[in-house]
C-alpha positions in Angstrom: 112.7 43.7 193.7 113.4 45.9 190.7 114.6 49.3 191.7 112.3 51.2 189.3 109.5 53.6 189.7 106.2 51.8 190.6 103.3 52.4 188.4 99.7 52.6 189.6 96.8 51.0 187.7 93.1 51.5 188.6 91.7 48.4 190.4 88.5 46.9 189.4 86.1 46.6 192.4 82.7 44.9 192.4 80.3 42.6 194.1 81.5 39.0 194.8 80.3 36.5 192.3 79.1 33.3 193.9 79.6 29.9 192.2 79.9 26.2 193.1 82.0 24.8 195.9 85.7 24.3 196.6 88.2 24.2 199.6 91.7 25.6 200.0 94.6 25.7 202.4 95.5 28.9 204.2 98.6 30.8 203.2 100.7 32.8 205.6 100.5 36.6 205.4 103.0 38.3 203.1 106.1 39.9 204.4 106.5 43.6 205.3 108.7 44.5 202.4 106.0 45.7 200.1 104.4 49.3 200.2 101.4 49.4 202.4 98.2 51.2 201.3 96.6 53.4 203.9 94.2 51.3 206.0 91.9 54.3 205.9 91.9 54.7 202.1 88.6 55.1 200.4 87.9 52.2 198.0 87.9 54.7 195.0 91.6 55.5 195.9 92.9 51.9 196.0 95.3 51.0 193.2 97.2 48.0 192.0 100.9 48.2 192.7 102.8 47.0 189.7 106.5 46.9 188.8 107.4 48.8 185.6 107.2 46.6 182.6 104.7 44.2 184.0 101.0 44.8 183.2 97.9 43.4 184.8 95.7 42.7 181.8 92.8 41.0 183.7 91.7 40.1 187.2 88.9 38.4 188.9 87.7 36.7 192.1 84.7 34.8 193.4 83.5 32.8 196.5 83.0 29.1 196.8 81.3 27.1 199.5 83.6 24.6 201.3 82.6 21.0 200.3 80.9 19.4 203.2 81.3 22.5 205.3 77.7 23.7 205.2 77.5 27.4 206.0 80.6 27.4 208.3 83.1 28.5 205.7 83.8 30.0 202.3 86.7 30.1 199.9 87.5 33.2 198.0 89.5 32.6 194.8 91.6 35.2 193.1 93.4 35.3 189.7 95.0 37.6 187.3 96.7 37.8 183.9 100.2 39.3 184.1 102.2 40.3 181.0 106.0 40.9 180.7 106.5 43.9 178.4 110.2 44.0 179.0 112.9 42.4 176.8 114.2 40.4 179.7 113.0 37.2 181.4 111.5 38.1 184.8 110.6 36.3 188.0 107.2 37.7 188.8 105.8 37.6 192.4 102.1 38.2 192.9 100.3 39.1 196.2 96.7 40.1 196.6 94.6 41.8 199.2 90.8 41.4 199.7 89.0 44.5 200.7 85.5 45.3 201.9 83.2 48.0 200.5 85.0 50.7 202.4 88.4 49.6 201.1 89.6 48.0 204.4 91.3 44.7 204.6 89.0 41.8 205.5 90.4 41.4 209.0 91.0 45.1 209.8 88.8 44.9 212.8 90.9 42.3 214.6 94.4 42.7 213.1 96.7 45.0 211.3 95.4 45.8 207.9 98.4 44.4 206.2 97.5 40.9 207.5 94.9 40.7 204.7 97.7 40.3 202.1 98.3 36.8 200.7 100.6 35.1 198.2 99.1 34.3 194.8 102.3 32.7 193.7 105.2 33.4 191.4 106.4 32.3 188.0 109.2 32.8 185.5 107.9 35.1 182.7 109.7 35.1 179.4 109.8 38.5 177.5 106.6 39.5 175.8 104.5 36.7 177.3 101.6 36.6 179.7 100.9 34.2 182.5 97.8 33.5 184.6 98.4 33.2 188.3 95.8 32.5 191.1 95.1 31.0 194.4 92.3 30.7 197.0 91.9 31.4 200.7 89.4 29.9 203.2 87.3 32.4 205.3 84.5 32.2 207.9 81.3 32.7 206.0 80.6 36.1 207.7 84.1 37.4 206.8 83.8 36.2 203.2 80.5 38.1 202.9 82.3 41.4 203.6 84.7 41.0 200.7 83.9 43.4 197.9 87.1 43.8 195.9 90.7 42.8 195.3 94.0 44.7 195.0 97.0 43.1 193.3 100.6 43.7 194.3 103.0 42.6 191.5 106.8 42.9 191.6 109.4 41.4 189.4 113.1 40.9 189.2 115.3 40.1 186.2 116.4 36.4 186.0 118.5 34.3 183.7 115.7 31.7 183.6 112.5 31.9 181.6 111.2 28.3 181.8 107.4 28.4 181.8 105.8 25.2 180.6 102.2 25.2 179.5 100.3 22.0 180.3 97.3 20.7 178.5 94.5 19.7 181.0 92.2 17.0 179.5 90.6 15.3 182.5 89.3 16.5 185.9 88.7 14.1 188.8 86.3 15.6 191.4 86.6 14.0 194.8 84.5 10.8 195.1 83.1 11.8 198.5 82.7 15.0 200.6 85.2 13.7 203.2 87.9 13.1 200.5 90.8 15.6 200.8 91.6 16.3 197.1 90.3 16.6 193.6 92.8 15.7 190.9 93.7 17.0 187.4 95.3 15.0 184.6 97.4 16.8 182.0 100.1 16.4 179.3 103.3 18.4 179.2 106.2 18.5 176.7 109.6 20.0 177.6 113.3 19.9 176.7 114.7 20.9 180.1 116.3 17.6 180.9 115.4 15.9 184.2 112.6 17.8 185.9 111.5 16.7 189.4 108.6 18.0 191.5 108.0 21.2 189.6 106.0 24.1 190.9 102.6 24.5 189.3 99.6 26.7 189.1 96.1 26.3 187.7 93.7 29.2 187.0 89.9 28.6 186.8 87.4 30.5 184.6 83.6 30.5 184.7 81.7 29.3 181.6 81.4 32.9 180.5 85.2 33.3 180.6 85.6 35.3 183.8 88.5 34.5 186.1 87.1 32.9 189.3 90.2 31.7 191.2 93.2 29.4 191.1 95.4 26.9 192.8 99.2 27.5 193.3 101.7 25.0 194.7 105.2 26.1 195.7 107.2 22.9 196.4 109.4 24.7 198.8 106.5 25.1 201.2 104.4 22.0 200.4 107.1 19.5 201.2 104.7 16.6 201.9 102.9 16.7 198.5 104.1 13.2 197.7 101.6 11.9 200.3 98.8 13.4 198.1 99.9 12.1 194.8 97.7 9.4 193.2 99.0 5.8 193.0 101.5 5.4 190.2 102.4 9.1 189.9 106.2 9.4 190.2 106.5 13.2 190.0 109.4 12.8 187.6 109.0 14.6 184.3 111.1 13.1 181.6 112.4 15.1 178.6 109.8 15.2 175.9 106.0 14.5 176.3 104.7 12.9 179.5 101.4 12.6 181.3 100.8 13.3 185.0 98.0 13.7 187.6 98.3 16.1 190.5 96.1 17.2 193.4 94.1 20.4 193.3 90.8 21.9 194.6 88.3 22.3 191.8 85.3 24.7 191.6 82.2 22.6 191.0 81.1 22.4 187.4 84.5 23.5 186.0 85.5 21.8 182.7 89.0 21.0 181.4 88.7 23.8 178.9 88.1 26.2 181.8 91.5 25.4 183.4 94.8 27.0 182.4 97.9 25.3 183.9 101.7 26.0 183.9 104.7 24.2 185.4 108.2 25.4 186.1 111.4 24.3 187.9 
């Protein structure tokens, strides 16, 4: 983590927007190395925690019903736009914390307040550029109903790498049946990095009106069995130059290819 003064930005809080349906896997709680907001803090006092030089330009979240789950579960998606205003490539880590109307973490009643912090992913961020990162978490319906806002925790560290490959999404494949495990997305990518195998990837979803509504982040270091979820014929090898691929995801209903932003990196 960069040993610089942390800057506080006002968080945008509001009612949860409800759209369509999607599912998501649960991420483990974040570690204890980040500053902890006071569990008793009033919502008006909550702030995003951001490393100097990284700016949160936009944030958003929404709830989705779980496909085939009836009223037994919801998914809350979160996403943000993060810009590197430094002159150095950075490795940016993003965590987020859902809070209720009083500013408490969503599981404060049962667990330590810090247990409400999750990973939204990480990415290499070249100087002067912005990246969209997002993810989703599955909640019991009654817990999801308590979520009223989101707080971002963003920290970055200088790196010698700055590879961040934009992918062009042109086709979405919603699951053919409710009991199917995955949706899929097809995309084109063009790179000059040499042999690239099993890259990390992130997708961020927007509503038709442009608002951020969630995302899907895959860290290959943790999803080691992703090969089992690849469609037939997908090698997960990315040759130098242009290539086309299809990867698993969880899509909000009604989302269109133009509503999806996608990046890949080693």
